N, C-alpha and C positions, 0 to 999 in steps of 0.2 A: 666458451663452452656452453654458455647459457642457451644457445640455440641448438645445441646437440642433446638428443636423449638417447643414451644407450638402452638397448632392449635386452631383457632377459626372458626367454621362453623356458617354461619348466615342464619336464615330463618325468614321471617315475621318481620324483624328488631330485632330479639333476637339471642343471641349466644346459640347454641345448640350442642349437642353431641349425634349423633345417633349410633345405633348398626347396623352394616353392611348397613349403609345408609338408613335404613327404617324409614320413617316419622312417628312421634309419639312415637318412642322408645327412650330410653336413657335419657339425662338430657336437662332441660331448665335452662340456666345460667343467663338470664337476658340481660341487655343492653350490647352489645358487646364492646361498647367504655369503659365503666366501667370495664369489664372483662379484656380488653387489658391494661388499666392503672394499674391495680393490678398485671398483669403479668410483666409489665415494671418496676414497683416499687419493685418487688421482685428480680430484677437484670437481667432479661433475655433481651437480646439485639435483638433476632430474633423472627419473628412471621410469622406464616402460616395462611393464610386467604382463606376460600372457601365460595363463594356466592352460596348457595344451590339453591336459588330461580332462580338465573340467569342460573345455570346448568340445571334446570328443565324447563326453559322457562316460569316461572309464575311471573316474576317480577325481581327486582334487589334491592341490598342494597348498592349501590354505595356511598351514603352519609355517611353511617356508615364506609365504608372502607376508605373514604377521611379523616374522623375524626381520624381513627386509625393511618393513615399514618402521622398525625400531632403530635403524641404523642412523637416521638423521637427515635424509633427503628433504629438500624443500618442496619437491613436486613428485607425486607418485601416481602414476596412471595405471590402472589395472583392468585387464580383460580376460575372457575366456569362461564361458558356460554360465553366465549370470542370467539366470532365467526365473528367479523368484525374489520376492521382497526381502526374505530372511538372508539370503546370500549377499545381496546388495548392502543391506544394513551391516552385516558382518565385516565386509571389506572396507566400508566407510569407517566402522569402529576401529579397525586396525590402524587407520591413519591414511587410507587411500585419498588423494586429493580429487581424482576423477575416476569414473568407471567408464569402460569402453564396451560399446555394443555393436554388433554387426548383423549377423544372420536374422536375429529376432526382429529387426526393423522391417524386414521384408517378408517375413514368414508369419509373424504373430503381432501386427501393428498394435492391436488394442492392448496386449500385455505389455508391449514395450512403452506405450503411453502410460499405463499404470505404474510401471517402474520409474519412468521419468518423474511422475508426479510425487512419488515416494522419496525418491533421491534428491530431486531438485534439478532443474534444468542447467543450473550453473556447475553441476558435477557430472554432466553426461557428455562423453564424446561419442560420435557416431563414426564407425570405421567403414569407409566405402572400399571394399576389396574388389578390384577390377583387373580385367585382362587387356590384351591388345586389340580385342574387338570392341572395347568400350562398354563391355557387359560387366555388371556387378555379379560377383561370385558368392554363393551362399553354401551353407551345409559343408563346412570344411573345404570350400573352394571346389566343390564337386558338381554344383549346379549353377546355372545361369539365371539371373533375374532381370530387372530392368536396366536400361542403359544408364551410364554415369551421370548425364545431364539431368535426368528425371530424378535420380537419386539425390543429387545435390539440391535440386529444387524442393524435393519432399522433406528433406532435412532442414533446409534453411527456413522453412515455414514454421518449425518448431521452436526456433530461437534457443537452441542448445548451446553449450559452452563452445563447441567447435566440431570440426570434421577432420579425420585422418584419412588420407588418400593412400591406400596400399596397393602398389603395382604388382600384382601377383606374378605376372609373366616373368619378371627378373628378380623376385624375391629370394633372398639368400644366395644370389649368383654373383654379386659385384660386377654385373655386366653393364651398368649404367642406368640412369633414370629414365623415366617415360618422357619422350620428346614433346608430347602433347600437354605436359603438366601445367605449362604457363596459362593456357586457355582455360583450363579447369579452375586454376587458383583464382582467376578473376571472378568466378560465379560463387565462390564460397563465402558465407557470412560467418562471422565469429573467428574463433582460433583456427588457424590452418597448420596442419601438420602432414608431413610426407613420410612414406616409407616404401622401400622396394628398389633394389638394384644399385644403391649408392655405392660408388667405386673409388671415389677420390675427393680431395678437398675441393676441387672445381665443381663437382656435383653439389656439394653442400653450399658453396658460394652462390652457385646459380639459383638454387632453391630459395635461398634468402632474398636473392635479387628479385625474384618474380613474386615475392609476397608471402612465403612460408614463415610462420613464426618459429616452428620447431622441425628438425629433421631427425627421424628415428633411425638410428644406425645399429646394425647387427653384425652380419658376416664381416663388412669391411672394418668395423671397429675391432672385432676379435682377430682378424688377420692383419691388424696394424697397417691398414692402408691409408689411414687418415693422419694428417699431421697436426700442428698447432692450430686449432680452429677457435681459439679464444677470442 
């Protein structure tokens, strides 16, 4: 289980799991604190949290995140709408192990570097959200930026904690992982994480085989498509 990181996405105070990030699709799972406690009780020590409201600029769910951080997880990575020093510092003070940044890397690089310097490179994960055209998606996955290889190169130069590859094309669908992910994994320096389309134990085992340290699972996890992965 150590290589598996269950994900909790929070919107309007509830844990949800969307399909390709589209509001109103997928699952509503209930109180994220209760969902997190169940995950912890099942033996998972790592958790991935995204505040969808903060990412979309329509609010925040920081109190829910604070409570999840108190449950006892060894590793807590948090993303969504981290755009200033004060928010970054609050999340770290709650107990977040690492903060996740995505759009800001490609839209306001100078601000991103300022936040990296404030938080510390060893606490920053860069999420490269991309589609089947190998383009990086930004602003809620609505716009295209640079290609994935240039994105990896740009982030490698910063010597951050690591990179999360999020394959948006299949995110939330359980339709399978990106077939090109092996070649991307070779290029990543630091911690390697993958999310998007995981459908079975075999996907997880393959990702581990090609070099990923962690596999973030959402829809497949909540639909009980994964077996014993310890």
